[in-house]
MINU-19187 format. One record per residue (C-alpha): residue number from 1; chain; z, y, x. Coordinates in Angstrom, 1 decimal. Last residue first. Layout:
N
SITE|NUM|A|Z|Y|X
...
This chain:
201
SITE|201|A|25.2|-89.2|-87.7
SITE|200|A|22.6|-91.1|-85.5
SITE|199|A|23.9|-93.3|-83.3
SITE|198|A|23.4|-94.4|-79.4
SITE|197|A|23.0|-97.2|-77.7
SITE|196|A|22.6|-98.8|-73.8
SITE|195|A|20.8|-102.1|-72.6
SITE|194|A|21.0|-103.5|-69.4
SITE|193|A|18.5|-106.3|-70.0
SITE|192|A|19.9|-109.9|-70.6
SITE|191|A|19.9|-113.3|-68.8
SITE|190|A|19.7|-116.8|-69.1
SITE|189|A|16.1|-116.5|-68.6
SITE|188|A|14.9|-117.6|-71.9
SITE|187|A|17.5|-115.8|-73.1
SITE|186|A|20.1|-116.5|-75.9
SITE|185|A|22.5|-117.9|-73.1
SITE|184|A|22.5|-114.1|-71.7
SITE|183|A|23.9|-112.9|-75.1
SITE|182|A|23.1|-109.2|-76.7
SITE|181|A|25.4|-107.6|-78.8
SITE|180|A|24.8|-104.3|-80.2
SITE|179|A|26.8|-101.9|-82.5
SITE|178|A|29.3|-103.9|-85.0
SITE|177|A|29.0|-101.2|-88.0
SITE|176|A|26.1|-99.4|-87.1
SITE|175|A|23.7|-102.1|-86.6
SITE|174|A|22.5|-104.2|-83.8
SITE|173|A|23.3|-108.2|-83.2
SITE|172|A|21.9|-111.2|-81.6
SITE|171|A|18.4|-109.9|-79.8
SITE|170|A|16.2|-112.3|-78.6
SITE|169|A|14.5|-110.5|-75.7
SITE|168|A|10.9|-110.0|-75.8
SITE|167|A|11.9|-106.1|-74.1
SITE|166|A|9.9|-103.9|-76.8
SITE|165|A|12.4|-104.2|-80.0
SITE|164|A|14.9|-103.2|-77.6
SITE|163|A|13.2|-100.1|-76.7
SITE|162|A|12.4|-99.7|-73.1
SITE|161|A|14.5|-96.4|-71.6
SITE|160|A|15.4|-97.5|-67.7
SITE|159|A|18.9|-98.1|-69.2
SITE|158|A|17.1|-100.8|-71.5
SITE|157|A|17.2|-99.4|-75.1
SITE|156|A|18.9|-99.5|-78.7
SITE|155|A|18.9|-96.9|-81.5
SITE|154|A|21.7|-96.8|-84.2
SITE|153|A|21.6|-95.7|-87.8
SITE|152|A|23.5|-93.6|-90.5
SITE|151|A|26.7|-93.9|-88.3
SITE|150|A|30.2|-94.1|-90.4
SITE|149|A|33.2|-92.7|-88.2
SITE|148|A|31.5|-90.0|-86.1
SITE|147|A|30.8|-90.5|-82.2
SITE|146|A|31.2|-88.3|-79.9
SITE|145|A|34.8|-87.1|-81.2
SITE|144|A|37.0|-89.8|-78.7
SITE|143|A|34.6|-92.0|-76.4
SITE|142|A|36.4|-94.8|-75.2
SITE|141|A|37.7|-95.5|-79.0
SITE|140|A|34.3|-94.5|-80.5
SITE|139|A|32.6|-97.1|-78.1
SITE|138|A|35.5|-99.7|-78.4
SITE|137|A|34.7|-99.9|-82.5
SITE|136|A|30.6|-99.8|-81.8
SITE|135|A|30.7|-102.7|-79.5
SITE|134|A|28.0|-102.0|-76.8
SITE|133|A|28.3|-106.0|-75.1
SITE|132|A|25.8|-107.0|-72.7
SITE|131|A|26.1|-110.8|-71.9
SITE|130|A|28.6|-113.7|-71.3
SITE|129|A|30.1|-112.7|-68.0
SITE|128|A|27.5|-110.1|-66.5
SITE|127|A|24.7|-108.0|-68.7
SITE|126|A|26.7|-104.6|-68.4
SITE|125|A|28.9|-103.0|-70.5
SITE|124|A|29.6|-99.1|-71.7
SITE|123|A|26.3|-97.9|-71.7
SITE|122|A|26.3|-95.0|-74.4
SITE|121|A|23.3|-92.6|-74.7
SITE|120|A|24.7|-88.9|-76.8
SITE|119|A|25.2|-89.0|-80.2
SITE|118|A|22.5|-88.2|-83.1
SITE|117|A|22.2|-85.7|-85.6
SITE|116|A|18.5|-85.2|-86.1
SITE|115|A|17.7|-87.3|-88.7
SITE|114|A|14.6|-89.2|-89.2
SITE|113|A|16.0|-92.6|-87.8
SITE|112|A|15.2|-95.2|-85.2
SITE|111|A|14.2|-98.2|-86.9
SITE|110|A|17.7|-100.5|-86.8
SITE|109|A|17.0|-103.7|-84.4
SITE|108|A|17.2|-107.0|-86.3
SITE|107|A|14.0|-107.6|-85.8
SITE|106|A|11.1|-109.3|-88.2
SITE|105|A|13.1|-108.0|-91.4
SITE|104|A|14.8|-110.9|-93.2
SITE|103|A|13.7|-112.3|-96.4
SITE|102|A|16.1|-114.6|-98.2
SITE|101|A|14.7|-118.2|-97.7
SITE|100|A|16.6|-119.5|-94.5
SITE|99|A|19.8|-118.9|-96.4
SITE|98|A|18.7|-121.1|-99.5
SITE|97|A|17.6|-124.0|-97.1
SITE|96|A|21.7|-124.8|-97.3
SITE|95|A|22.5|-124.1|-93.5
SITE|94|A|22.3|-125.9|-90.6
SITE|93|A|24.4|-124.7|-87.8
SITE|92|A|24.2|-124.1|-83.8
SITE|91|A|26.4|-124.5|-81.2
SITE|90|A|26.7|-124.1|-77.2
SITE|89|A|28.7|-125.7|-74.3
SITE|88|A|30.1|-125.1|-71.0
SITE|87|A|31.1|-128.0|-69.4
SITE|86|A|34.9|-128.9|-69.9
SITE|85|A|37.6|-129.0|-67.1
SITE|84|A|40.2|-131.2|-65.8
SITE|83|A|38.4|-133.8|-64.3
SITE|82|A|39.7|-136.4|-66.8
SITE|81|A|39.1|-133.8|-69.7
SITE|80|A|42.0|-133.3|-72.1
SITE|79|A|43.2|-130.1|-69.7
SITE|78|A|40.4|-128.7|-70.1
SITE|77|A|40.2|-128.4|-74.2
SITE|76|A|36.8|-128.5|-75.7
SITE|75|A|36.6|-126.8|-79.2
SITE|74|A|34.3|-126.2|-81.7
SITE|73|A|33.7|-124.8|-85.4
SITE|72|A|36.6|-124.4|-87.0
SITE|71|A|34.6|-125.0|-91.3
SITE|70|A|32.0|-126.7|-90.0
SITE|69|A|33.3|-129.1|-87.5
SITE|68|A|33.5|-130.2|-83.9
SITE|67|A|37.2|-130.8|-82.5
SITE|66|A|39.0|-131.9|-79.5
SITE|65|A|36.3|-133.3|-77.7
SITE|64|A|37.1|-136.2|-74.8
SITE|63|A|33.9|-135.6|-72.4
SITE|62|A|31.5|-138.6|-72.3
SITE|61|A|28.9|-135.9|-72.1
SITE|60|A|26.5|-137.8|-74.7
SITE|59|A|28.2|-136.6|-77.8
SITE|58|A|28.0|-133.3|-76.5
SITE|57|A|24.1|-133.5|-76.6
SITE|56|A|22.8|-132.6|-73.3
SITE|55|A|20.5|-129.0|-73.4
SITE|54|A|21.2|-127.2|-70.1
SITE|53|A|24.1|-125.1|-72.4
SITE|52|A|26.0|-128.4|-72.9
SITE|51|A|25.4|-129.2|-76.7
SITE|50|A|27.0|-128.9|-80.3
SITE|49|A|25.2|-129.5|-83.6
SITE|48|A|26.9|-128.1|-86.8
SITE|47|A|26.2|-129.6|-90.9
SITE|46|A|26.0|-128.1|-93.9
SITE|45|A|27.5|-124.3|-93.3
SITE|44|A|29.1|-122.4|-95.8
SITE|43|A|29.2|-118.9|-95.1
SITE|42|A|26.0|-118.9|-93.7
SITE|41|A|25.2|-118.2|-90.1
SITE|40|A|23.0|-114.9|-88.6
SITE|39|A|23.7|-112.3|-91.2
SITE|38|A|26.3|-110.6|-88.5
SITE|37|A|26.5|-112.5|-85.4
SITE|36|A|30.1|-111.5|-84.1
SITE|35|A|31.8|-111.8|-87.3
SITE|34|A|30.2|-115.1|-88.1
SITE|33|A|30.8|-116.4|-84.5
SITE|32|A|34.5|-115.3|-84.6
SITE|31|A|35.1|-117.2|-87.9
SITE|30|A|32.8|-120.4|-86.4
SITE|29|A|35.1|-120.2|-83.3
SITE|28|A|33.0|-122.0|-80.1
SITE|27|A|36.1|-122.4|-78.0
SITE|26|A|35.4|-123.4|-74.4
SITE|25|A|38.3|-124.9|-72.5
SITE|24|A|42.3|-123.1|-71.4
SITE|23|A|40.9|-121.0|-69.1
SITE|22|A|37.6|-121.2|-68.4
SITE|21|A|35.1|-123.0|-70.0
SITE|20|A|32.9|-120.1|-71.1
SITE|19|A|32.5|-118.5|-74.7
SITE|18|A|30.3|-117.1|-77.3
SITE|17|A|27.0|-119.6|-77.1
SITE|16|A|25.3|-119.7|-79.5
SITE|15|A|22.2|-121.3|-80.5
SITE|14|A|20.2|-120.1|-83.2
SITE|13|A|20.7|-120.8|-86.8
SITE|12|A|19.1|-123.9|-88.5
SITE|11|A|17.5|-124.5|-92.1
SITE|10|A|15.4|-127.4|-91.6
SITE|9|A|18.2|-129.8|-93.0
SITE|8|A|18.3|-133.7|-91.4
SITE|7|A|21.4|-132.9|-89.7
SITE|6|A|22.5|-133.5|-85.6
SITE|5|A|25.4|-135.7|-85.7
SITE|4|A|28.9|-133.6|-86.0
SITE|3|A|31.1|-134.6|-83.0
SITE|2|A|34.1|-136.1|-83.7
SITE|1|A|34.4|-137.8|-80.2
């Protein structure tokens, strides 16, 4: 069915589940995944693996898989399935060993900065759907003149005031360019807490 076999390499990304099989299908698109998860996926993956969010390999679901490769990612179209609906899938990539050899900080959370010019806390999304998305461009658009164009740093905490680094959750992304993402599918209990973000300008 075109699904790449689980690769031998040891340098694997986390599992990503950016889409649900609503609409016309489940689209785990490689370029979008790289954009939404900066620094977590190499530029040229060696292979990809796909399974349902419950852990069943795509090759064992019996579904008619439209595409799965390292260039485009994974697609399952509802109208190609006998029951008219795809299952919910997730994808991960195998990267060259050199990608995993790069030293990374223990957390993607930006260290609270020393600067005193801080914005208000913003909480534009709740962890319904696929997760909690506090997206920097959207926050600037929705809060005109309240966030600088080029923040120096960002801080994230739960709406109850617990720093994201202390929640134990698998945080997909937090940086000054994109903002903050927490994906429900990456959490052991399949649900993110509700987060808020502020920036240092």
